ROBA-462535 format. One line per 10 residues: number of its first residue (from 1); for each residue x, y, z of N, C-alpha, C. Coordinates in nm, 4 decimals. Layout:
N
NUM = X,Y,Z,X,Y,Z,X,Y,Z | ...
% end
This chain:
172
1 = 3.1115,-5.3523,-4.6191,3.0499,-5.3382,-4.4893,2.9166,-5.4092,-4.4900 | 2.8893,-5.4793,-4.3865,2.7626,-5.5470,-4.3761,2.6618,-5.4575,-4.3086 | 2.5356,-5.5034,-4.3059,2.4297,-5.4248,-4.2435,2.4560,-5.4009,-4.0951 | 2.5207,-5.4944,-4.0297,2.5447,-5.4794,-3.8876,2.6569,-5.3811,-3.8578 | 2.7414,-5.3536,-3.9596,2.8531,-5.2644,-3.9374,2.8191,-5.1196,-3.9691 | 2.7059,-5.0925,-4.0342,2.6677,-4.9567,-4.0693,2.6264,-4.8814,-3.9435 | 2.6613,-4.7539,-3.9377,2.6220,-4.6709,-3.8238,2.4753,-4.6337,-3.8366 | 2.4040,-4.6403,-3.7323,2.2635,-4.6030,-3.7293,2.2562,-4.4538,-3.6945 | 2.2008,-4.3699,-3.7861,2.2019,-4.2261,-3.7611,2.1143,-4.1848,-3.6431 | 2.0102,-4.2557,-3.6132,1.9203,-4.2157,-3.5038,1.9164,-4.3198,-3.3926
11 = 2.0221,-4.3846,-3.3736,2.0235,-4.4849,-3.2678,2.0447,-4.4150,-3.1338 | 1.9893,-4.4707,-3.0282,2.0043,-4.4064,-2.8979,2.1516,-4.4018,-2.8578 | 2.1870,-4.2937,-2.7924,2.3245,-4.2783,-2.7472,2.3541,-4.3809,-2.6407 | 2.4766,-4.4129,-2.6317,2.5115,-4.5108,-2.5298,2.4856,-4.4501,-2.3927 | 2.4281,-4.5247,-2.3041,2.3936,-4.4690,-2.1731,2.5186,-4.4198,-2.1002 | 2.5132,-4.2939,-2.0604,2.6216,-4.2363,-1.9824,2.5615,-4.1837,-1.8533 | 2.6394,-4.1855,-1.7541,2.5927,-4.1365,-1.6254,2.5840,-3.9841,-1.6324 | 2.4642,-3.9313,-1.6034,2.4440,-3.7862,-1.6076,2.4839,-3.7294,-1.4719 | 2.5753,-3.6336,-1.4738,2.6219,-3.5736,-1.3490,2.5732,-3.4306,-1.3430 | 2.5131,-3.3946,-1.2332,2.4675,-3.2576,-1.2115,2.5602,-3.1906,-1.1132
21 = 2.5827,-3.0644,-1.1405,2.6631,-2.9861,-1.0477,2.5655,-2.9074,-0.9614 | 2.5512,-2.9442,-0.8364,2.4539,-2.8849,-0.7457,2.5029,-2.7526,-0.6868 | 2.6276,-2.7204,-0.7001,2.6823,-2.5991,-0.6392,2.6158,-2.4727,-0.6951 | 2.6014,-2.4544,-0.8278,2.5359,-2.3322,-0.8775,2.3900,-2.3213,-0.8330 | 2.3188,-2.4329,-0.8311,2.1789,-2.4274,-0.7872,2.1705,-2.3936,-0.6384 | 2.2568,-2.4496,-0.5576,2.2590,-2.4182,-0.4156,2.2936,-2.2721,-0.3912 | 2.3888,-2.2200,-0.4685,2.4264,-2.0787,-0.4551,2.3096,-1.9894,-0.4947 | 2.2376,-2.0251,-0.5995,2.1208,-1.9467,-0.6427,2.0133,-1.9438,-0.5358 | 1.9852,-2.0575,-0.4751,1.8856,-2.0636,-0.3679,1.9309,-1.9784,-0.2501 | 2.0585,-1.9850,-0.2160,2.1110,-1.9062,-0.1042,2.0971,-1.7567,-0.1323
31 = 2.1249,-1.7130,-0.2544,2.1129,-1.5706,-0.2899,1.9675,-1.5255,-0.2782 | 1.8746,-1.6055,-0.3270,1.7326,-1.5706,-0.3182,1.6898,-1.5606,-0.1720 | 1.7325,-1.6533,-0.0878,1.6968,-1.6490,0.0535,1.7553,-1.5257,0.1225 | 1.8769,-1.4886,0.0879,1.9381,-1.3686,0.1466,1.8606,-1.2444,0.1053 | 1.8212,-1.2347,-0.0217,1.7446,-1.1190,-0.0692,1.6097,-1.1117,0.0004 | 1.5387,-1.2232,0.0101,1.4097,-1.2244,0.0797,1.4260,-1.1874,0.2267 | 1.5305,-1.2379,0.2911,1.5561,-1.2040,0.4301,1.5847,-1.0552,0.4475 | 1.6590,-0.9962,0.3538,1.6895,-0.8529,0.3606,1.5627,-0.7702,0.3462 | 1.4754,-0.8051,0.2523,1.3491,-0.7329,0.2369,1.2652,-0.7417,0.3642 | 1.2603,-0.8591,0.4227,1.1820,-0.8765,0.5450,1.2385,-0.7910,0.6576
41 = 1.3692,-0.7978,0.6781,1.4310,-0.7229,0.7874,1.4217,-0.5730,0.7658 | 1.4469,-0.5261,0.6442,1.4387,-0.3828,0.6171,1.2963,-0.3325,0.6338 | 1.1999,-0.4091,0.5865,1.0603,-0.3698,0.6032,1.0205,-0.3695,0.7493 | 1.0696,-0.4644,0.8251,1.0357,-0.4735,0.9678,1.0990,-0.3594,1.0463 | 1.2260,-0.3321,1.0237,1.2945,-0.2299,1.1023,1.2641,-0.0890,1.0567 | 1.2295,-0.0680,0.9295,1.2031,0.0686,0.8847,1.0763,0.1252,0.9464 | 0.9840,0.0398,0.9885,0.8596,0.0881,1.0479,0.8542,0.0608,1.1982 | 0.9639,0.0157,1.2561,0.9598,-0.0207,1.3974,0.9473,0.1003,1.4887 | 0.9837,0.2202,1.4397,0.9727,0.3374,1.5243,0.8313,0.3943,1.5238 | 0.7455,0.3469,1.4355,0.6078,0.3914,1.4294,0.5190,0.2804,1.4836
51 = 0.4490,0.3092,1.5900,0.3565,0.2123,1.6471,0.2164,0.2564,1.6073 | 0.1497,0.1758,1.5249,0.0143,0.2091,1.4813,-0.0824,0.1400,1.5758 | -0.1728,0.2187,1.6321,-0.2650,0.1651,1.7318,-0.4093,0.1973,1.6939 | -0.4917,0.0952,1.6978,-0.6359,0.1151,1.6845,-0.6899,0.1335,1.8267 | -0.8008,0.2005,1.8417,-0.8625,0.2257,1.9726,-0.7678,0.2992,2.0682 | -0.6813,0.3810,2.0134,-0.5880,0.4614,2.0922,-0.6599,0.5885,2.1363 | -0.6487,0.6298,2.2622,-0.7130,0.7539,2.3056,-0.6642,0.8761,2.2271 | -0.5477,0.8635,2.1652,-0.4925,0.9750,2.0872,-0.5770,1.0037,1.9621 | -0.6559,0.9064,1.9182,-0.7412,0.9265,1.7998,-0.8319,1.0478,1.8163 | -0.8774,1.0744,1.9376,-0.9660,1.1885,1.9632,-0.8945,1.3210,1.9405
61 = -0.7617,1.3204,1.9376,-0.6846,1.4436,1.9193,-0.6585,1.4753,1.7723 | -0.7001,1.3865,1.6835,-0.6866,1.4113,1.5403,-0.8217,1.4576,1.4864 | -0.8252,1.5797,1.4362,-0.9503,1.6385,1.3887,-0.9483,1.6461,1.2360 | -1.0584,1.6037,1.1762,-1.0753,1.6122,1.0312,-1.1792,1.7194,1.0027 | -1.1497,1.8063,0.9054,-1.2426,1.9141,0.8707,-1.2338,1.9443,0.7212 | -1.3307,2.0223,0.6755,-1.3309,2.0712,0.5375,-1.3371,1.9637,0.4312 | -1.4148,1.8589,0.4552,-1.4218,1.7491,0.3578,-1.4876,1.7928,0.2280 | -1.4284,1.7503,0.1169,-1.4881,1.7670,-0.0150,-1.4391,1.6517,-0.1024 | -1.5071,1.6331,-0.2139,-1.4747,1.5215,-0.3024,-1.4445,1.5707,-0.4418 | -1.3635,1.4911,-0.5121,-1.3302,1.5198,-0.6513,-1.3118,1.3877,-0.7241
71 = -1.3299,1.3907,-0.8535,-1.3019,1.2725,-0.9349,-1.2054,1.3123,-1.0454 | -1.1300,1.2136,-1.0904,-1.0337,1.2364,-1.1981,-1.0188,1.1066,-1.2763 | -0.9674,1.1185,-1.3953,-0.9386,1.0016,-1.4775,-0.7947,0.9594,-1.4516 | -0.7720,0.8283,-1.4361,-0.6342,0.7813,-1.4215,-0.5783,0.7459,-1.5585 | -0.4554,0.6982,-1.5624,-0.3900,0.6695,-1.6900,-0.4585,0.5577,-1.7666 | -0.5283,0.4700,-1.6973,-0.5987,0.3593,-1.7629,-0.7351,0.4021,-1.8167 | -0.7748,0.5268,-1.7890,-0.9016,0.5767,-1.8398,-1.0189,0.5565,-1.7466 | -0.9964,0.4956,-1.6323,-1.1069,0.4782,-1.5382,-1.1092,0.5941,-1.4392 | -1.2183,0.6059,-1.3680,-1.2391,0.7168,-1.2768,-1.1852,0.6844,-1.1377 | -1.1210,0.7825,-1.0758,-1.0699,0.7718,-0.9397,-1.1389,0.8794,-0.8576
81 = -1.1818,0.8450,-0.7363,-1.2487,0.9405,-0.6484,-1.1556,0.9780,-0.5343 | -1.1481,1.1077,-0.5077,-1.0670,1.1586,-0.3981,-1.1571,1.2199,-0.2922 | -1.1274,1.1912,-0.1667,-1.1888,1.2614,-0.0541,-1.0758,1.3440,0.0054 | -1.0949,1.4740,0.0086,-0.9897,1.5632,0.0561,-1.0411,1.6489,0.1707 | -0.9493,1.6950,0.2513,-0.9842,1.7807,0.3631,-0.8596,1.8221,0.4377 | -0.8782,1.8574,0.5634,-0.7671,1.9005,0.6485,-0.7660,1.8119,0.7717 | -0.6466,1.7686,0.8102,-0.6297,1.6915,0.9319,-0.5433,1.7746,1.0270 | -0.5874,1.7830,1.1519,-0.5174,1.8623,1.2527,-0.4788,1.7728,1.3692 | -0.3543,1.7859,1.4120,-0.3029,1.7118,1.5264,-0.3135,1.8012,1.6495 | -0.4164,1.7798,1.7311,-0.4372,1.8597,1.8527,-0.3710,1.7981,1.9757
91 = -0.2856,1.7005,1.9551,-0.2202,1.6344,2.0677,-0.0765,1.6790,2.0845 | -0.0017,1.5993,2.1618,0.1368,1.6345,2.1908,0.2382,1.5367,2.1312 | 0.1930,1.4458,2.0427,0.2824,1.3519,1.9747,0.2934,1.3885,1.8268 | 0.4035,1.3517,1.7674,0.4228,1.3681,1.6232,0.3590,1.2471,1.5551 | 0.2621,1.2693,1.4671,0.1896,1.1612,1.4005,0.2643,1.1203,1.2738 | 0.2925,0.9899,1.2626,0.3677,0.9379,1.1481,0.2878,0.8393,1.0628 | 0.1663,0.8067,1.1036,0.0813,0.7163,1.0260,-0.0628,0.7326,1.0718 | -0.1552,0.7112,0.9784,-0.2977,0.7145,1.0139,-0.3767,0.6388,0.9086 | -0.4811,0.5724,0.9547,-0.5766,0.5055,0.8654,-0.7147,0.5601,0.8979 | -0.7952,0.5734,0.7945,-0.9297,0.6280,0.8121,-1.0334,0.5290,0.7618
101 = -1.1474,0.5314,0.8286,-1.2635,0.4544,0.7855,-1.3551,0.5495,0.7103 | -1.3991,0.5075,0.5924,-1.4880,0.5879,0.5092,-1.6180,0.5102,0.4913 | -1.7300,0.5741,0.5275,-1.8609,0.5106,0.5160,-1.9472,0.5878,0.4169 | -1.9844,0.5206,0.3089,-2.0783,0.5766,0.2116,-2.2165,0.5217,0.2446 | -2.3152,0.6080,0.2488,-2.4529,0.5651,0.2785,-2.5347,0.5617,0.1501 | -2.6439,0.4872,0.1542,-2.7377,0.4857,0.0415,-2.8550,0.5787,0.0724 | -2.9543,0.5802,-0.0124,-3.0681,0.6716,0.0003,-3.1512,0.6529,0.1257 | -3.1467,0.5354,0.1889,-3.2258,0.5133,0.3103,-3.1373,0.5090,0.4358 | -3.0140,0.5585,0.4226,-2.9259,0.5711,0.5383,-2.8467,0.4476,0.5759 | -2.8552,0.3415,0.4960,-2.7771,0.2211,0.5233,-2.6372,0.2367,0.4648
111 = -2.5427,0.1608,0.5177,-2.4057,0.1660,0.4658,-2.4013,0.0961,0.3298 | -2.3644,0.1718,0.2271,-2.3535,0.1177,0.0919,-2.2115,0.0704,0.0626 | -2.1129,0.1298,0.1293,-1.9731,0.0931,0.1084,-1.8924,0.1365,0.2298 | -1.8007,0.0505,0.2711,-1.7119,0.0806,0.3842,-1.5696,0.0535,0.3386 | -1.4813,0.1510,0.3591,-1.3419,0.1385,0.3181,-1.2506,0.1756,0.4341 | -1.1361,0.1105,0.4418,-1.0290,0.1469,0.5349,-0.9119,0.1907,0.4471 | -0.8716,0.3173,0.4600,-0.7705,0.3732,0.3714,-0.6593,0.4413,0.4494 | -0.5389,0.4346,0.3967,-0.4267,0.5081,0.4548,-0.4425,0.6552,0.4220 | -0.4189,0.7387,0.5208,-0.4273,0.8831,0.5016,-0.2978,0.9299,0.4365 | -0.3099,1.0007,0.3249,-0.1944,1.0631,0.2616,-0.2067,1.2137,0.2801
121 = -0.0931,1.2801,0.2944,-0.0933,1.4240,0.3191,-0.0202,1.4968,0.2076 | -0.0541,1.6249,0.1934,0.0141,1.7096,0.0968,0.1585,1.7237,0.1414 | 0.2504,1.6864,0.0531,0.3921,1.6932,0.0872,0.4432,1.8354,0.0677 | 0.5111,1.8893,0.1677,0.5602,2.0271,0.1575,0.6837,2.0367,0.0680 | 0.7097,2.1581,0.0214,0.8306,2.1890,-0.0549,0.8442,2.1098,-0.1841 | 0.7354,2.0763,-0.2447,0.7397,2.0073,-0.3732,0.7128,2.1110,-0.4818 | 0.7761,2.0980,-0.5972,0.7471,2.1940,-0.7039,0.6099,2.1710,-0.7676 | 0.5438,2.0634,-0.7299,0.4113,2.0321,-0.7809,0.3294,1.9727,-0.6667 | 0.1991,1.9653,-0.6847,0.1106,1.9092,-0.5817,0.1299,1.7576,-0.5791 | 0.1683,1.7069,-0.4633,0.1872,1.5634,-0.4490,0.1489,1.5225,-0.3076
131 = 0.0807,1.4103,-0.2969,0.0404,1.3548,-0.1687,0.1218,1.2286,-0.1440 | 0.1542,1.2043,-0.0175,0.2295,1.0854,0.0189,0.1970,1.0436,0.1607 | 0.2538,0.9320,0.2043,0.2289,0.8837,0.3405,0.2726,0.9874,0.4441 | 0.2056,0.9862,0.5565,0.2357,1.0829,0.6615,0.3801,1.0702,0.7087 | 0.4381,0.9493,0.7035,0.5755,0.9358,0.7521,0.6757,1.0136,0.6672 | 0.6372,1.0542,0.5457,0.7247,1.1386,0.4639,0.7198,1.2842,0.5080 | 0.6140,1.3227,0.5760,0.5986,1.4589,0.6287,0.5154,1.4488,0.7566 | 0.5763,1.4025,0.8666,0.5015,1.3812,0.9910,0.4254,1.5062,1.0355 | 0.3136,1.4812,1.1012,0.2262,1.5880,1.1484,0.2645,1.6220,1.2925 | 0.3276,1.7369,1.3099,0.3757,1.7793,1.4409,0.2585,1.8199,1.5305
141 = 0.2807,1.8233,1.6616,0.1746,1.8693,1.7524,0.1273,2.0095,1.7137 | -0.0049,2.0277,1.7075,-0.0637,2.1566,1.6724,-0.0660,2.1873,1.5236 | -0.0124,2.1008,1.4409,-0.0034,2.1259,1.2973,-0.1248,2.0719,1.2227 | -0.1601,2.1417,1.1140,-0.2660,2.0972,1.0229,-0.2053,2.0792,0.8851 | -0.2626,1.9873,0.8094,-0.2158,1.9660,0.6729,-0.3309,1.9119,0.5903 | -0.3319,1.9470,0.4629,-0.4305,1.8908,0.3713,-0.4032,1.7423,0.3543 | -0.5110,1.6641,0.3449,-0.4956,1.5199,0.3261,-0.5848,1.4733,0.2119 | -0.5581,1.3506,0.1690,-0.6352,1.2904,0.0595,-0.6508,1.1413,0.0854 | -0.7715,1.0919,0.0558,-0.8010,0.9492,0.0543,-0.8395,0.9155,-0.0889 | -0.7859,0.8083,-0.1426,-0.8080,0.7733,-0.2821,-0.8875,0.6447,-0.2924
151 = -0.9948,0.6487,-0.3730,-1.0798,0.5317,-0.3950,-1.0848,0.4998,-0.5438 | -1.0648,0.3734,-0.5760,-1.0722,0.3283,-0.7149,-1.2169,0.3057,-0.7582 | -1.3050,0.2789,-0.6615,-1.4445,0.2468,-0.6935,-1.5357,0.3011,-0.5835 | -1.6479,0.3562,-0.6238,-1.7518,0.3983,-0.5295,-1.8809,0.3294,-0.5711 | -1.9511,0.2754,-0.4743,-2.0741,0.2016,-0.4984,-2.1764,0.2857,-0.5754 | -2.2465,0.2218,-0.6666,-2.3532,0.2909,-0.7404,-2.4746,0.3147,-0.6514 | -2.4796,0.2482,-0.5363,-2.5893,0.2646,-0.4415,-2.5681,0.3861,-0.3499 | -2.4545,0.4516,-0.3602,-2.4200,0.5670,-0.2778,-2.5170,0.6818,-0.3037 | -2.5543,0.7543,-0.1978,-2.6535,0.8616,-0.2084,-2.5976,0.9942,-0.2614 | -2.4681,1.0021,-0.2879,-2.4089,1.1233,-0.3438,-2.3644,1.2255,-0.2407
161 = -2.3874,1.1989,-0.1125,-2.3467,1.2909,-0.0060,-2.2017,1.2625,0.0348 | -2.1387,1.3614,0.0983,-2.0029,1.3421,0.1490,-2.0061,1.2257,0.2481 | -1.9184,1.1283,0.2330,-1.9202,1.0142,0.3251,-1.8705,1.0533,0.4640 | -1.8983,0.9666,0.5601,-1.8496,0.9849,0.6971,-1.7056,0.9344,0.6999 | -1.6132,1.0189,0.7496,-1.4715,0.9827,0.7552,-1.4232,1.0007,0.8985 | -1.3584,0.8977,0.9532,-1.2983,0.9116,1.0868,-1.1677,0.8344,1.0897 | -1.0718,0.8872,1.1625,-0.9429,0.8209,1.1799,-0.9628,0.7068,1.2786 | -0.9198,0.5865,1.2402,-0.9419,0.4687,1.3239,-0.8134,0.4063,1.3760 | -0.6993,0.4470,1.3234,-0.5716,0.4030,1.3809,-0.4681,0.5122,1.3575 | -0.3737,0.5194,1.4490,-0.2740,0.6259,1.4442,-0.1388,0.5697,1.4827
171 = -0.0353,0.6262,1.4228,0.1020,0.5886,1.4575,0.1794,0.7122,1.4980 | 0.2602,0.6993,1.5987,0.3422,0.8120,1.6438,0.4691,0.7617,1.7076
% end
């Protein structure tokens, strides 16, 4: 055998036309789009019966009382602050959602921190204390329930007094 007849172990392969099968990739894209569409539609329709309104005259019918604060350690070891109290529905609609504005002041009365938080309520008939969204236990007309607002951080400039809390949007 001559040098030209020896096989080259690392010689480039002879050029072949590379063919891709686009059907599996197209099917994968279609499945992802269907899943995303389902999440969008389910999320849209599951809350369509609750209309959340800011500046609704019904806000005046929701009374907050008995505010107090507590802190606890979460699983990551950091501190969580809770604002708890009682919310009463003095109106004639069943409340299924609410958001509250929380204002922490500093020592000279200026706003040190402002938060907008979803109101969670004490869920009834649980074997343990658990809070969840109001839509899991709607607030009927004339009903009161304990509620909780959860904050991951409170400003160090806060004066230590109970913050001002008011409901700023409601769903029914």
